N, C-alpha and C positions, 0 to 999 in steps of 0.2 A: 214444084217440088218442095219449096220452102214452106208453103201453106200446109202441105201434107205433114211435114216434120213438126210444124207448130201444133197441128191438131192431134197427131198420133204419138209423137215422141216427147216433145218438150213439155206438153201439158202434165206429164208425170214427173218432171224434174222441177224441184223448187226454183222459183224465178231467179233468186240471187245466184244459185249454182249454175243455172242455165246461162246467166250473164257471164260468169267467169269462164265457162266452157266456150261460149261464143266469142268473147273478147280474146281469149287465149288463142283460139283458132285463127282469128284475124291477125294477131300479132305474129304468129308463126308463119302464116301464109304470105303476109306482106312485109315480113321482117327484113328480108334480103333486099338491098337497094335495086337489084336488077328486076326482081319480081314486082317490087313496088312501082318501079318505072313503067313496066309493061301494063300493070293494072291501071295505073293512072292514065296511060295513053288510051286504053280501051274504054274506061268507064268515066274518065274526067269530063267535065263540061268543055266542049270544044267549039260549039257554035258561037260566033262573035256576038250574036244577039243577046246572049246570056251575061255578058260582061257587065260588071257594076263597079262604079267608083264611089266609095263611101269611106268615111273616117280617115280620109287621106290615103286610102289603100286601094289596090286594084284586085277585085274579086273575079275569078273566072266564071263563077256562077253564084246566084243569090242564096242557094240553100246550104246551110251549115249544120253541123252536128251540135246539138245543145249540150250545155254542161250537164253532168250527171252520169254520162256513159264512161268517160275516161277521167275519173275523179283525180287521179294522181299524175296525169301527164306522162303516162307510160308508153303510149304508142299513137300520138296524134297523126303522124305521117302515114302509118299503116291504115288508119281510118280514112284519112284524106284520099288515099289511093282508091277507095271504093266509089269516089265520084262527088264527094262533098266539096263545096267551094271554099270552106273554111271549117275549122274545128275549134270549139270552145271547151277547154278543160276545166276541171274543178267540180264542185266547189272546194277550194282550198282554204284552210285556216292557218293562222299564224303558228299554231302549235299542232302537232300530230294528235289525233284522237280516234277512238275506235268506232264512234257512231253509236246508234241506239241498239238495244238487244235484238237478236234475231228470233223469229223471222220478222223482216221489215220491208219486204217487197212482195206484192201480190198482183195477180192477174185478174181482170174482169173480162173474160173472152167475149161475152155477149155484147160488150160495149167496145171491144178492142182497146181497152183502157188498162191502166196500171194504177195501183195505190202504193206509195212508198212513204216510209218514215225512216229513211236511212240515217239522217242526223249528221250529215257532213263527215262521213268516215273518210279519212285521208291521212297521208303520212307527213303533212305539214308543208308549208311554203318552201322552206329551205331545200328539202329533198326534191320537190318538184322543180324548183328553179334550177337545180344542178342538171336534172334531166333535160330540161328545155334548153339550157345553155349549151349542152353537148350536141344538139342537133347540128348536122353539117350538110351543106348542099341541098337543103330543102326549102322551097319557096312557098310552101303551104302557109296560109295565114292562120295563126293560132292565138286565140284570145284566152284570157284567164279570168275565171269567176272566183271572187273571194267572199268569204262569209265570216261570221262571228265564231270564235272558239267558244265552245259550250261552257267551259269552266270560267270564262272571263265575266267578271261582274259588270253590271250596267255602267258603273262609273268609269270603267276602263275600256269600254267598247270602241270608242274613237281611236284610242292608242292601238288597240288590237288590229283594227282594219288598216291603220296607217303603217303598222309594222309589216303587214302582208304586202301592201302597195310598194313600200320601200324595197322589199326583197325581190319584187318582180319587175320593177321599172327597168326598161331597157331590154327585157327578155320577152315579155308579152307584146304582141302586136296591138292589142287593146286590152283594157281592164274593165271588169264588170263588178259593181258593188251589188251584192245580193242581199236585199233586205226583205225578201218575200217568201222564203221557205217557211212552211208551217211547222217544221220539225225541230227547230231550235227555240227553246223558250225565250220569249222577249224579242225575237228577231223582227217580227212584223211591226212592233212598236216603233222601230227605226224609220218607218215610212211616214211618221208624223213630221210635219214640216220643220220644226226647230231642230229635232234630232237629225233629220236627213240633211239639212243645211250644214250643220257642224261636221257631219260625216263626210260629205262631198268635199268640203273645204279642206279638211285634214288629209284626206286621201290624195287630193290634188297636190297639196304642199309636200307630201311625202314622196311623190314620184319624181325621181331625178335620174335619167331624163324623163320628161313627160311623155305619156302615150295617150291615145284617145280613151276617154272615160265615159262609161255608160252606167245606168242603174237599171236593175231588174225588179219589176213591181208585180204585185199579186193581182189576180183577176177579181178577187172578192171585195175590193174596195168600192165604196160609193162613187158615183160619177163625179161629184163635186171634189172628192179627194184626188181622183185622177187628174182633174183639171188643175188642181192646186200643185200637184207634182209637176205637171207640164209647165206651169208658169214658173216654178222654181228652177226647173232645168233650163228654161230660156234665160232667166235672170242670171244664173251662175255660169252660163256658157257651156253646159254639159254637151257632150258630143252626141249622145243618143239615149234611147230608152228601149229596153227589151220588155215586151208585153205579150204574154204574161206567164208567170210561174204557175205551179200547180195550185189546185183549188181544194178548199176544205168542204165545199158543197158536195152533196150526194143527190141532188135533184135530178129527176127525169132520166134515171138510169134504166137500161133494159135488163140488167143483171138481176137475178133472184135476190130479194132483200136479205136472205140468209147468207148468201155469198158475200154481199157488200158488208154486212155486219161482221162476218168472220174476218174480213180484211182489217177492220178496225180503223183507228185514226191514221192520219197521214195525208199527203197531197195526192189528189186525183189528177191524172194526165190522160191525154188522148182525145178522141172525137167528142166526148161530152163537153169539152171546153171550147169547141169550135165557135159556137154562137157568141159566147161572151168574149172570146179572144178577138173576134172580128169587131165587136162593138168597141172594145178598148182601143184598138188601132184606129178605127174611124174617129173616135173621140180625140185621141192624141193628135192625129193629123189635123183635124179641124182646129184644135186649140193652138197648135204650133205653126200652122200655115206651111208645113213642109220644110221648116228650117232646121229640124233635128233629124238625125238618122233613126228611123224606127225599125226595130227588129221584131218580127212577128213570130211567136211560138205558141204552141198549145192547140192541139186538134188538127194539125195539118197532116193529111194523109195522102192526098192526091194532087195532081197538077191543077185541078179546078179549085181546090182549097187554097193552094199557093197563089194562084192568079187572083183570087178574090181578095187575099190579104194585100197583094201588091197594088191592085187598083184602089184599095181602101187607104193606102198610104205607106205601106211597109216597103222599105228599100231592100232589106235583107230578111231571110227566113231562117228559122231553126227547127229541127225536128229531133225527137228522141223516141217517143212511143211509136210513131209511124215507122221508124227504122226497126224497132223490135218486132212489130207485127209484119212489116213489109219485107224484111230480109236484106241481105247484102247488096242486092241490085236496086233497092228502093231509091237511093239518091240518083242513080243513073236514070231510072225511069221517070222520076219526077222532073229532073232537069230537061230530059228529052221532051216531055209533055209541055213544059213551060215554053221551050223554044218553039215548038209547033204552034202553041197558042199565040205567042208574040208575032210570029210570021203571019198567021191567019188574020190577026187583028190589024196588020199593017204597020207594026212598030219596027223601026230599024234597030232599036235597043230596048231591052226589057225595062231599063231604067226610065225610058220615056213613058212607060205605062203607070209609073208610081203616082198614085193619087188621082188617076183619071176617073175613078168612080166616086170621087169625093162628095160627101154630103155636108150640107151646111150645119153649123153647130145647133141651130134651132131645131132642125129635123131630127137630131139625135135624141132630143128630149120628148119627142112626140110618140 
């Protein structure tokens, strides 16, 4: 039914409008605690084989919703009721900002992909922090993704991120430093080691109390740069890495070049990122020896995709575009498929499968 709606109805609705309609429907449908509880019981991950312990937290299932869907932390618990093991909200910035001019979100149906240049549109950390602090009686794990306020000059970037971290400490279950969106000028420059070191140290110092801290990186970096970030993360005792964000590449797309050109600049997400996303997770796991929590995102559509990332070294998974194209039952189906795969492979816990398909660092360069 959802596939029919996507092909016949939603294709005529601008993507950002469709997102607002879809998110609004979820907020209304799962807004009441009783309904949310019933949905959670029906759709939530229940098989014990799916449970994961990471970042000092207990996840009922490894699949979470990636940042970008609930940018303002308006309804994480309603989204969690659809079967996600956790929800990451944001990207939030220290100050409210409108984002880039519309249109700024585009579909590439032939690739089941999206292109976005949203530009961190959000109402700011303070407003989101109040909403998150007001949650009552909800045990859903909610992470928060923070980024650079567009108007902030490069000289004040570290203070900008630190202000966001300070405002969210003790409210977020974990915090993510986003230095990899292609839609904020100068943001990806922060992946360079000296800048990233200063940023991580400042954010950690600003968090009181401290919460698990991760960094989200881009798939477009050279392998040696990914290795260097892994080394830095190990040196600084970072809790984890999310790999990877959207891509500026447009290689090997099935979509008509005219459609791709019409979408314009921005970050590509969905199945075209599958191959590179897997390569980055393999590389990070090989470099860190499984000592960091790796969160795989980018191109995960099916249980087979998810299983591939887990055996490559990912402890947790995140999806966004797969949810858009797969519909509200997508997290339930993916978790169900993962549980079945774990049982078939003889694992008592899906966490035991992490890294079992590990490849040596030498083989990754051949």
